[in-house]
N, C-alpha and C positions, 0 to 999 in steps of 0.2 A: 544227428547224433553223433559225436565222436567217444567213444569211451577206450579212456587208458587202461583195458583192462585183456587179459589172455584170453583165447575164445571159450577155454574150459570157462573161465570166471561168466565169460557172458553167458555161456550154456545154463551154468547154473542162477544166473540174476532170471532169466527167463522163467523158470523153474517157479521161483521165488516169487515171481510177479503171479504167474497163476493160481498159487496156493492162497496167495493175498488176496486175490480177486474172488477167490470162491470165499473166502472168509468174511470179505465184505460184504457180497450179497448175503449168504446167509445170517449175517447181521440185521442184512436191510431187511430181510423176509421178516424175522423174528419184530425186529418195529413196527413195521408197518401192521402185521398181526396186531401185537398189543392196541395200537393208537385206533385200529378199524373194529376188532371185535374183543378189545378188552383182555383178561384175562393175568397170568403171572408175569411181573416187571425184572427183569434183570437188575439188581440192584448197583450194578458197575454202572449204567449207563446214568445212574442218578447222583454219582461222583463229579465235583467240580474237575477232576482230570481224568475225566473218563475217556478221553482223549488218549490220553497215555498209556491207560490199561487194556484199551481193546488190542485184538490181535493185529492189525494194523498199527496203531501206535507203537508196540512193540518193535514192530518191523520197520519201522519209518525211523525209530530214534535209537535204532541199535548198535549202530555204527557212525562213529564221528572221526572222518568224516564219510558221508554214505558215499557208495560209487557213482550215485546218482547226482549229488549233491550240486552240480553247477548246472545241470539241467531244470529249465527256467518251470518246467510242467511239474517236475518233482516238487520243486520250492514252494509251488501251489498247492500242491497236494496237503502240503501240511496245514495251510491256512484253512482251507477248505473240510477240511477233517475238524480241526477244531472248531468252527463254524457249526458242522453239523451235530456233534454232539451236543455243542450248550442248547440248539435248537430241539435236540432230542430232548435232553435234560427237562426244557420245558414243558415242553408236550406232555411227558412221562410223568411230572409233577400234575399236570392238569387232571391224567388218567388216575391217580391217586384219589386224587380228592372229588371222585366220581362224576368228574366234568369231560363232555370231549372239548378236545382242542379246539381252537377257531380253524377256520380253512387258512388264513395268514400263515400260521403257523404250522400247520400241515405239509402245505405248499411247499415252507421253505425246508422242512427236513428234507421231505421226495426232491425236490429239485439240487440239493446240496448232494447228498445221496447218489443222486443219478450223476451230476456233477465229476465226483470223486471216482466214480464205474467210470466214465468217460476216458478222465484224464489216465487211469493207470492201463486203460486198454489202447491208450495209443503210445503211452509209454512204452508198452510190451511189444506193439507193432515195432516201435523204432529200434527196440530193443535185438528184436527177430531179425530187422534189416541190417543192423549190424554183423550179427551171423551170416548174412547171404552174401555182406562185402567184406568177408574178413577168412584167408586162406586158411583152411581147417590145421595145415601142417605147421606155419611158421608163425601163425598168427598177425601176418601182416596183411593190409587191406588188399584185395583182388584188385584185376583190373577194371571190375563193373565198377563202372561211376567213376572211374580214374581220370579220365578226359576232362567231364565236367568238374572237378574238383581241382584238378590243375589250370580250367579255365577261371574259376572262381579265384585263384591264387594269382593269375596274369592279371585280372582286373584288379586286383588289392594292390599290385604294384604298381598299376600305373596309378590308381587312386593317391597312394602314399610316396609314389616317386620313390622306391627302394627297389633295389636289384632282386631277383630270385634267380638261383640255380637248381639244375636238374642235373642227377648225378645217374648212369646206369652201372651197376656193378653186376659183375661176373664170375662165379667162382670157376678159380681154375682146375682145367682136365676132370671135370665131375663126371664123364662119361668114365673114367677111369675107374673112380672110388666105385659106382656104381657096379662095373664089372669086377673089379678085382674082391672088394670086400662084401660088395651086394646091395642090397635096394636100403633095407633097413638102416646102413651105415650112412648111405648117401642122406637118406630123412634126417639122420640125426646132425649131419654136418649141416644141414639147411636149417634145421631146429637150433639147433645151439648156436649156429653161427648168425644167425640174423637175432636171435635175442641179445647177441653181443652188439652185433649193429644196432637195433631198436635202442637199448640204452644207452647208446653211445650220444643219440640225438635228442634236440630238446623238443619240449612237448607240443610245438607248435608244427614241429618237421613232418612229415609224411613219408610213408614208405609202403610201396607196392609192389606184390609180386606180378613180375611184368612176364613171365614166363619161363617153366623149366628151372635152373638154376641161375636166372637173371630176376634182378631186381632194381627199380627204380624208386631213387629218394629226388625230395624234392625240399630244397632249403631257403625259405623264404628268407628276404630281408638279409641274406650274405650276398653281399658283392666276391668276386671271383676269387680274390684273395684270401680271403676268409674262406671262403668256400673252401677252396682249395687244401687249406691247411686241415680243416675239420676231416674232410675224405683220407687226407692223409694220415692221420692219426687213428682214422678206422682202420685204414688198410695195414699198419703197422701193428694194431691192436689185435686184429682177426689174424695177422701170419701167426702171433704168439698164443695163440689161444688153443688151448687142450682140447679137443671134441671128446667125449667119453662113447666110445661105440660101445654096441648092443653087447658085443664080446667081452666086455671089460677092458678091453684096449685104448688106447687114447693115438689121436692121432692129429696132426698138423696140416691146415689148408691156407690156400692163397686165393686171393682174388683181384680182380683187375678191372680199373673204375673208368669211365670215361667222364667226363663233366663240361657241361656247356650252360651259358647263361641262357635263363627263358626270355627270349626277345619279346617285348610287349606289348608289339604291331604285328606280329606273323602267327601263322596259326600253331598252335602247341606241337601239333604233330609235329611241325621243321625243327623246332628245338628239341624234341625228343631223336629225331635222326642226326640232328648234331653230336648229341651226347651218345648216339651207338656208334657213330664215323669215330669217336674219339677211343669208345672200349676198344672198337676194332683194331683203332693203331697203337693203345696200349698191350693186345694181344700179339700184335705184331711184335712189337720192342721186346717181347720177352715175359709177359706176362707179370702178376704181382706188382702193377704199378700204376701212377695216375695220369692218365693223359688230359691235357685242358684244349676243347673244339677253339680254333682262332679265327677258322673261316677259308683255311689252307690244305 
């Protein structure tokens, strides 16, 4: 799962999922008690649109588009939940008529409710995984799992015979910012600067916090000429971006960029090293510039 959300939004989503899982289990417990022991029936569960009225249904249909809307498990949730409420309605109607639901109908209710819970838990774990692989300061992906994802991009590039480029970005004179303005100012530079960079990329590009003030950008499907234009636009935009500091003042920063094509037949680490060498060259040639690795 890859969510186009900031870290705080992902955190909020994991909390929502915990609440919804608890609400579903409470509903499931009440339904099972009614089917087994009899007693009062929740009239809402008898409505044909009960799946929309339940706490889960209200959460599931509350946002359009939902942040999880493209997830296959999330899409299956809606189908499972509607079928579950339809089966529960039939079983409760049997109880109202002083009859016990048949074993097949009872099993259907239980199986669908358990399937819904299992799918919710799986989505929750995947969402928590997003937190573990997301840098808490910038919202970029962390290095955890980076190489595996880059290898997947490499395999895709080979399969569809399209180039893919890697770019290493490093903020210029970042230590001076921390030393002269303080670490909160440095954090503001990274947070706001990378928000701008991320917003300048396509949804299928990826960006990782490689270490400190250094970030790695993956640009699939872009030949070197096009990738260089994209990176140059980012460099220029970043140079003119006003960074608001905790003191209320603003400052401007620059960054240097090293660009290399992801070789489809060599280890990913080698292509990263080439981008790193191009970045070193950009630093040596005056900073605030884009250098392309040409093998020399």
